[in-house]
C-alpha positions in Angstrom: 126.0 -159.8 1.2 129.2 -159.5 0.3 130.1 -158.3 -2.7 132.7 -161.3 -3.2 131.6 -163.2 -6.4 131.8 -167.3 -5.7 130.4 -169.5 -9.4 128.4 -172.5 -8.9 129.6 -175.3 -11.7 127.4 -178.4 -11.3 128.3 -181.7 -12.5 125.6 -183.5 -11.5 124.5 -185.4 -15.0 128.2 -186.0 -15.0 130.0 -187.0 -11.6 126.8 -187.3 -10.2 125.4 -190.1 -12.9 128.6 -191.8 -11.4 127.2 -192.6 -8.4 125.6 -196.2 -7.8 121.7 -196.1 -8.7 122.3 -193.1 -10.6 120.8 -192.5 -14.1 119.5 -190.2 -16.1 117.4 -190.0 -19.8 118.7 -187.8 -22.1 115.1 -185.9 -21.4 116.0 -186.3 -17.8 119.1 -184.2 -18.3 117.8 -181.5 -20.3 115.0 -180.9 -17.9 117.7 -181.2 -14.7 119.7 -178.6 -17.2 116.8 -176.3 -17.3 115.9 -176.4 -13.6 119.7 -175.4 -12.6 119.3 -172.6 -15.5 116.4 -171.0 -13.7 117.7 -171.7 -9.8 121.0 -169.5 -11.1 123.7 -172.0 -11.6 126.5 -170.4 -13.4 127.9 -173.4 -15.2 126.6 -176.8 -16.0 128.4 -180.0 -16.8 126.4 -181.7 -19.2 129.1 -185.2 -19.6 131.7 -186.5 -21.3 131.2 -186.2 -25.1 132.1 -189.8 -27.0 131.8 -191.5 -23.9 128.2 -192.4 -24.9 125.2 -191.9 -26.9 123.1 -190.7 -24.1 126.2 -187.8 -24.2 126.2 -186.9 -27.0 122.6 -186.6 -27.8 122.5 -184.3 -24.5 124.6 -182.0 -25.8 123.1 -182.1 -29.5 119.8 -181.0 -27.5 121.6 -178.5 -25.2 123.0 -176.5 -28.3 119.8 -175.9 -29.6 118.4 -174.6 -26.6 118.7 -171.1 -25.0 120.0 -171.0 -21.4 118.8 -167.7 -19.6 121.6 -167.6 -17.3 124.3 -170.8 -17.1 126.7 -171.6 -19.4 127.1 -175.3 -20.4 130.3 -177.1 -20.2 131.7 -180.7 -21.8 134.3 -182.3 -19.7 137.2 -184.2 -21.2 140.6 -184.7 -20.7 144.1 -183.3 -21.9 145.3 -185.5 -25.3 147.2 -188.4 -24.7 151.0 -189.3 -24.1 152.5 -189.1 -27.3 150.2 -188.0 -29.3 149.6 -184.4 -30.8 145.9 -182.6 -29.9 144.9 -182.3 -33.0 145.2 -186.2 -34.1 143.4 -187.0 -30.4 140.1 -188.4 -31.3 138.7 -187.8 -27.9 139.6 -184.1 -27.9 137.9 -183.9 -31.2 134.8 -185.0 -30.0 135.2 -182.6 -27.1 135.4 -180.1 -29.5 132.4 -181.1 -31.7 130.5 -180.5 -28.4 130.3 -177.2 -29.6 129.8 -175.7 -25.7 131.4 -172.5 -24.6 133.1 -174.1 -22.0 135.7 -176.8 -22.0 136.8 -178.5 -18.5 140.0 -180.3 -18.8 140.9 -183.1 -16.5 144.4 -184.0 -15.9 146.7 -185.4 -13.7 148.8 -183.3 -10.8 150.0 -186.1 -8.5 153.3 -187.9 -9.6 152.5 -191.1 -8.7 149.2 -191.0 -11.3 151.6 -189.8 -14.1 153.9 -192.6 -14.0 152.1 -195.3 -12.8 148.8 -194.6 -14.4 149.5 -192.7 -17.6 152.6 -193.9 -17.6 154.4 -190.8 -19.3 157.5 -188.8 -18.1 156.6 -185.9 -16.1 157.9 -183.4 -18.6 155.1 -185.2 -21.2 152.5 -184.8 -18.4 153.4 -181.1 -18.2 152.8 -180.7 -22.5 149.9 -182.7 -22.0 148.4 -180.2 -19.9 149.4 -177.1 -21.7 149.0 -178.5 -25.2 145.3 -179.3 -24.6 144.3 -175.9 -22.6 146.1 -173.7 -25.5 144.3 -175.8 -28.2 141.0 -175.1 -26.7 141.6 -171.2 -26.0 142.8 -171.1 -29.5 139.2 -172.6 -30.5 137.8 -169.4 -28.7 136.3 -171.5 -25.2 136.4 -170.9 -22.0 138.5 -173.6 -20.6 139.0 -174.7 -16.7 141.6 -176.7 -15.9 140.8 -179.9 -12.9 143.7 -181.1 -11.4 142.9 -184.7 -10.3 144.0 -185.6 -6.8 145.6 -182.4 -6.4 145.6 -182.6 -2.7 147.6 -185.8 -2.1 150.0 -184.7 -5.3 150.7 -181.4 -3.4 151.5 -183.6 -0.1 153.7 -185.8 -2.1 155.2 -183.6 -4.5 154.2 -180.3 -4.0 156.5 -178.7 -6.5 155.4 -180.7 -9.1 151.3 -180.3 -8.0 152.0 -176.4 -8.5 154.1 -177.2 -12.3 150.9 -179.0 -13.3 149.1 -176.1 -12.4 151.5 -173.7 -14.2 151.5 -175.5 -17.4 147.7 -174.8 -17.5 148.2 -171.5 -16.8 151.0 -171.0 -19.5 148.3 -172.6 -21.8 146.1 -169.8 -21.2 143.1 -171.9 -18.5 140.6 -169.1 -16.8 140.8 -171.3 -13.6 142.6 -174.1 -12.2 140.1 -176.5 -10.0 142.1 -178.5 -7.3 140.5 -181.7 -6.7 140.6 -183.7 -3.5 139.5 -186.4 -5.8 139.5 -189.5 -3.3 137.9 -187.4 -0.4 140.9 -188.3 2.5 141.8 -184.6 2.8 140.5 -182.5 6.4 139.1 -179.3 6.1 142.5 -178.2 8.0 144.4 -179.5 5.1 142.4 -178.4 2.3 142.3 -174.8 3.9 145.8 -174.6 4.5 147.4 -176.1 0.5 143.8 -173.6 -0.8 146.3 -170.7 0.9 149.6 -171.6 -0.1 148.4 -172.6 -4.1 146.5 -169.3 -4.6 150.1 -167.3 -3.0 151.9 -169.3 -5.6 149.8 -170.0 -8.9 148.7 -166.3 -10.0 145.4 -167.5 -11.1 142.1 -168.3 -10.1 140.7 -171.3 -8.2 138.5 -173.6 -7.6 137.3 -176.4 -5.6 136.2 -179.6 -6.2 135.9 -182.2 -3.0 133.9 -185.5 -2.4 132.2 -186.7 0.3 134.2 -189.9 1.3 135.3 -188.3 4.7 132.0 -186.8 5.2 133.6 -183.5 5.0 132.7 -182.3 1.0 131.1 -179.6 1.9 133.1 -178.3 5.1 136.0 -178.8 2.3 134.5 -176.9 0.1 133.1 -173.8 2.7 137.2 -173.9 3.8 138.5 -173.1 0.4 136.7 -170.4 -0.2 136.7 -169.2 2.8 141.0 -168.9 1.5 140.0 -167.2 -1.8 138.5 -170.2 -4.0 136.5 -168.3 -6.4 134.5 -171.7 -7.6 132.8 -174.6 -6.3 132.3 -177.5 -8.0 129.2 -180.0 -6.8 126.5 -182.2 -7.7 122.7 -181.7 -6.4 122.2 -183.8 -3.4 125.6 -184.8 -3.3 125.0 -187.6 -5.9 128.5 -189.3 -7.2 130.8 -191.9 -7.4 131.6 -194.2 -3.4 129.8 -191.9 -1.2 129.3 -188.8 -3.4 130.4 -185.5 -4.1 129.8 -181.7 -2.1 126.4 -181.4 -1.8 125.1 -178.1 -3.4 121.7 -178.2 -1.7 124.2 -178.1 1.5 126.8 -175.7 0.5 124.8 -173.2 -1.7 122.7 -172.2 1.3 125.9 -172.3 3.8 127.5 -169.8 1.4 124.5 -167.4 0.9 122.7 -167.6 4.6 125.7 -168.0 7.0 128.4 -166.6 4.7 127.0 -164.0 3.2 127.8 -164.1 -0.4 125.4 -164.0 -2.8 125.4 -167.3 -5.2 121.6 -167.8 -6.9 118.8 -164.9 -6.8 116.1 -167.0 -5.0 117.1 -169.3 -2.4 113.4 -170.5 -1.7 113.7 -172.6 -4.6 116.5 -175.4 -3.2 114.0 -177.3 -1.5 112.2 -177.2 -5.0 115.4 -178.3 -6.9 116.7 -180.8 -4.5 113.4 -183.3 -4.7 113.1 -182.8 -8.6 116.3 -183.7 -9.1 115.4 -187.1 -6.7 112.4 -187.6 -8.9 114.1 -187.5 -11.9 116.6 -189.7 -10.7 113.9 -192.0 -9.1 115.7 -192.4 -5.8 114.3 -191.5 -2.3 114.7 -187.8 -1.4 116.7 -188.1 2.2 114.9 -186.9 4.9 117.1 -185.4 7.3 119.4 -183.7 4.8 120.4 -180.4 6.0 118.2 -177.7 4.4 116.0 -179.1 2.2 114.9 -182.4 3.9 111.8 -182.6 5.2 113.0 -183.3 8.8 115.4 -180.9 8.6 112.6 -178.4 10.8 110.8 -180.7 12.3 109.9 -180.5 15.8 107.9 -183.4 17.4 106.6 -182.7 21.7 108.1 -181.4 24.7 109.5 -178.2 24.9 110.8 -177.9 21.6 107.5 -177.6 20.3 106.1 -175.4 23.2 108.8 -173.0 22.1 109.0 -173.0 19.0 105.2 -172.2 19.2 106.4 -168.9 20.4 109.4 -168.3 18.7 111.0 -170.0 15.9 114.4 -169.2 16.4 114.7 -170.8 19.4 114.6 -173.9 18.0 115.7 -173.1 13.8 119.1 -171.9 13.1 117.5 -170.0 10.1 114.0 -169.6 8.4 112.3 -172.8 6.8 110.5 -170.7 4.1 114.1 -168.9 3.7 115.4 -172.6 1.8 111.7 -173.6 0.5 111.2 -175.7 3.5 108.7 -175.4 6.0 108.4 -176.0 9.6 107.0 -178.8 10.5 105.5 -179.3 13.9 104.2 -182.7 14.5 101.6 -182.6 17.1 99.9 -179.4 15.5 96.4 -179.4 13.0 98.1 -176.3 11.5 101.2 -178.1 10.4 102.2 -177.9 6.7 99.6 -175.4 5.7 101.9 -172.5 4.9 103.2 -174.9 2.7 100.2 -175.6 0.7 98.8 -172.1 1.0 102.1 -171.5 -1.1 101.7 -173.8 -3.6 98.2 -173.2 -4.2 99.0 -169.8 -4.9 101.7 -170.5 -7.0 99.2 -172.5 -9.0 96.8 -169.7 -9.6 94.1 -170.3 -6.8 93.4 -167.6 -4.3 93.0 -169.4 -1.0 93.3 -167.9 3.2 95.5 -169.3 5.6 93.0 -171.0 8.2 89.9 -171.7 5.4 87.7 -174.8 5.3 89.5 -175.3 1.8 92.7 -175.1 2.8 92.7 -177.2 5.6 90.9 -180.4 3.3 93.3 -180.0 0.5 96.2 -181.1 3.9 94.3 -183.6 5.1 93.7 -184.9 1.5 98.0 -184.5 0.4 98.5 -185.9 3.7 96.5 -189.1 3.1 97.7 -189.0 -0.2 101.4 -188.6 0.8 100.7 -191.7 3.8 99.7 -193.9 0.4 102.6 -193.5 -1.6 101.9 -189.9 -3.8 104.8 -187.3 -4.3 103.9 -184.0 -5.9 106.9 -182.2 -6.3 107.7 -183.6 -9.8 103.9 -183.8 -10.6 102.2 -180.5 -10.1 99.9 -181.2 -12.6 98.3 -183.8 -10.8 98.5 -181.2 -7.4 96.8 -178.5 -9.7 93.8 -180.8 -10.5 93.3 -182.4 -6.6 92.8 -178.7 -5.7 90.3 -178.0 -8.6 88.6 -181.0 -7.5 88.5 -180.4 -3.6 87.5 -176.9 -4.9 84.4 -177.8 -7.0 86.1 -176.1 -10.1 86.5 -179.6 -11.7 84.8 -180.6 -14.5 85.7 -184.2 -16.3 87.2 -184.1 -19.7 85.0 -187.6 -19.9 83.7 -190.3 -17.6 85.2 -193.7 -17.2 82.7 -196.8 -18.2 85.5 -199.5 -17.9 89.0 -200.2 -18.8 90.5 -203.7 -19.9 94.0 -204.5 -20.4 95.9 -208.5 -21.7 99.0 -209.2 -22.7 98.9 -212.7 -24.5 102.4 -214.5 -25.6 103.0 -218.1 -26.8 104.8 -220.8 -25.1 107.7 -221.0 -27.5 107.8 -216.4 -27.3 107.6 -216.3 -31.1 104.9 -214.0 -30.7 103.1 -211.9 -28.3 100.4 -208.9 -28.1 99.4 -206.2 -25.3 95.9 -204.9 -25.8 93.8 -202.5 -24.2 90.1 -201.6 -24.5 88.5 -198.6 -23.3 84.8 -197.7 -22.3 84.3 -194.3 -21.5 81.5 -191.4 -22.0 81.8 -187.4 -23.0 78.6 -185.3 -22.0 76.7 -188.6 -22.6 78.1 -189.9 -25.6 79.6 -193.6 -25.8 83.0 -194.0 -27.3 84.7 -197.9 -26.9 87.8 -198.1 -28.5 90.7 -201.1 -28.6 94.2 -200.6 -29.6 97.2 -202.6 -29.4 100.6 -201.4 -28.0 104.5 -202.5 -27.3 103.3 -202.6 -23.2 100.2 -202.3 -21.5 100.8 -198.6 -20.7 101.2 -197.7 -24.7 98.4 -200.1 -25.4 95.7 -198.0 -22.9 97.6 -194.8 -24.1 96.1 -195.4 -27.7 92.7 -197.0 -26.9 92.2 -193.9 -24.5 93.5 -191.3 -27.3 91.5 -193.0 -29.8 88.3 -193.0 -27.7 89.0 -189.3 -26.7 90.1 -187.8 -30.0 86.6 -187.5 -31.8 85.7 -185.2 -28.5 88.9 -183.4 -28.5 91.1 -183.2 -31.9 94.0 -181.5 -29.9 94.7 -184.2 -27.9 97.5 -185.0 -30.8 99.9 -182.6 -29.5 99.8 -183.7 -26.1 103.0 -186.3 -26.2 104.1 -188.8 -23.5 107.7 -188.0 -22.7 108.7 -190.2 -20.0 107.4 -193.0 -17.8 108.8 -193.8 -14.5 107.9 -196.2 -12.2 108.7 -196.9 -8.4 108.3 -199.8 -6.0 107.2 -198.7 -2.2 108.0 -200.6 0.4 110.0 -203.2 -1.3 110.2 -205.5 1.6 106.6 -206.4 0.3 108.1 -207.7 -2.5 105.0 -208.6 -5.3 102.7 -207.2 -3.1 104.4 -203.9 -3.2 102.4 -200.7 -4.0 104.0 -198.7 -7.3 104.4 -195.1 -7.9 104.2 -194.0 -11.6 105.2 -190.7 -12.5 104.4 -189.7 -16.3 106.1 -186.4 -18.2 103.9 -185.0 -21.1 104.2 -182.5 -23.5 102.3 -180.4 -25.9 105.7 -179.1 -27.7 106.0 -175.9 -25.8 105.4 -176.5 -22.3 106.4 -180.2 -19.8 104.0 -180.9 -17.0 104.4 -184.2 -14.8 101.4 -186.3 -13.3 101.6 -189.1 -10.9 99.3 -192.3 -9.8 99.9 -194.6 -7.0 98.2 -198.4 -6.6 98.9 -201.6 -5.5 98.7 -202.4 -9.4 100.9 -201.1 -11.7 98.2 -201.1 -14.2 96.0 -198.9 -12.8 98.9 -196.6 -10.8 99.7 -196.3 -14.6 96.0 -195.4 -15.4 96.1 -192.6 -12.7 99.3 -191.1 -14.0 97.9 -191.3 -17.6 94.6 -190.0 -17.0 95.7 -186.7 -15.1 98.1 -185.9 -17.7 95.2 -185.6 -20.6 92.9 -184.1 -18.0 95.0 -181.6 -17.2 95.4 -180.0 -20.6 91.7 -181.0 -22.0 89.8 -179.4 -19.2 91.8 -176.3 -20.4 88.5 -175.4 -22.4 90.1 -173.0 -24.2 92.7 -174.9 -25.6 91.3 -177.5 -26.5 87.1 -177.4 -27.0 85.1 -180.0 -26.9 83.5 -181.0 -29.9 80.2 -181.8 -30.9 78.9 -185.9 -31.8 75.7 -186.9 -31.9 74.1 -189.7 -29.9 73.3 -192.7 -32.4 71.8 -196.1 -31.4 74.8 -197.8 -30.9 75.4 -195.4 -28.0 72.6 -196.2 -26.1 72.8 -200.0 -26.9 76.7 -199.2 -25.2 75.5 -197.7 -22.1 
């Protein structure tokens, strides 16, 4: 690896959410940020403070957490025209986010200055310099995002360079060259980046969009010319067709160009799948490096060759990015992946063992039914325990029932659930009302388990996400439910799949409680004597 340093600046939580169909809750944003931090991303842009309550809540929560590697960045714009920095409410809210890093966007294309902002060329330069200077005086690390830089440079090179000079004079730590419209070609980006670095005398970063399908190529071109920071999003989320895709960029930097940017590249696919699952979007199976088809081989001479010498048809070792070779005609296909995950979850298994084969067969069958375990490792761990005969259920379900009643006028409605179960032969039959069927089932199940597991109240449901499978089937389509739970210290995900949304929710809900309750040392069963009523219930 080369000694050269290139910083990763992730904007999934801000620029990425501008993509059609992409939305994160506050909890989602925190979980993504934690995953990015653990992966080794140096800068995480959390959003635009003040633009919406969700971003405000994110920065409040982020300020209370300790980040091991990453610095949290708040995004905002330069001050408004003809208004002092101190009097600009947007600047004030940006300061109140209390992030160590502030990224300021400003205009570098004279067309935007006069026609969009409606200020003079001189006033725009003052806006840039004043705002950068203000945040530097407040002790922030400041990056200046030169919006539409490449278009501006091609239109009026000297003015575009003057905007960077204004940021430099204000004390900016780096200026980021933005191909905002995504219309530049790699050779243009390379030339303009090279010329800019020679003129500006300041660290330069690159921010590209993928409108021409060359977002990653443009970012790599800028890095070759000396850019020291790359901005992008996980899985290429972003406005229009998306931003520079970090899951493609990172392995190209590290595996192809020899520039070390993260400590463990093998976590890349896991990160990609995790973010997709939280965003509730289908994973791109043909995505470079991380897609499930990225190292798939089907029949013929390809399979024959790759079984003898993998690199004959694979440009890198799939495991180096957390992926695996997929030979569609091989009965051993996928065993390595299952084996590694089983060992990661604490199981001692050997490749080729009957247990591994059964786990693989079961996982494949369940995945064909719509299950996804990437963000639901608790369900996967329970599944492996059951296959190995190591699982002792925390309860035996007898039946559950859920109803929803609504008056014709809509003046009243009630959702009610009943749960009948047994623990060591002792029966409980409870009822609960809720805001919806899942809430009611959760309440009834907890009521039934509480006499046996008082510690159940420590477990809280944090998030509930539904995805429709094979939507072309309309109301007959299958449903996947992902639930995230916490005990206040740790979070875990569980999954359920069914053609019935209530059943899918129940399966994920039961796994979420079983995962913790079956850990006897943490949640011991309490003895409760059998009564005549218990016998009658049975």
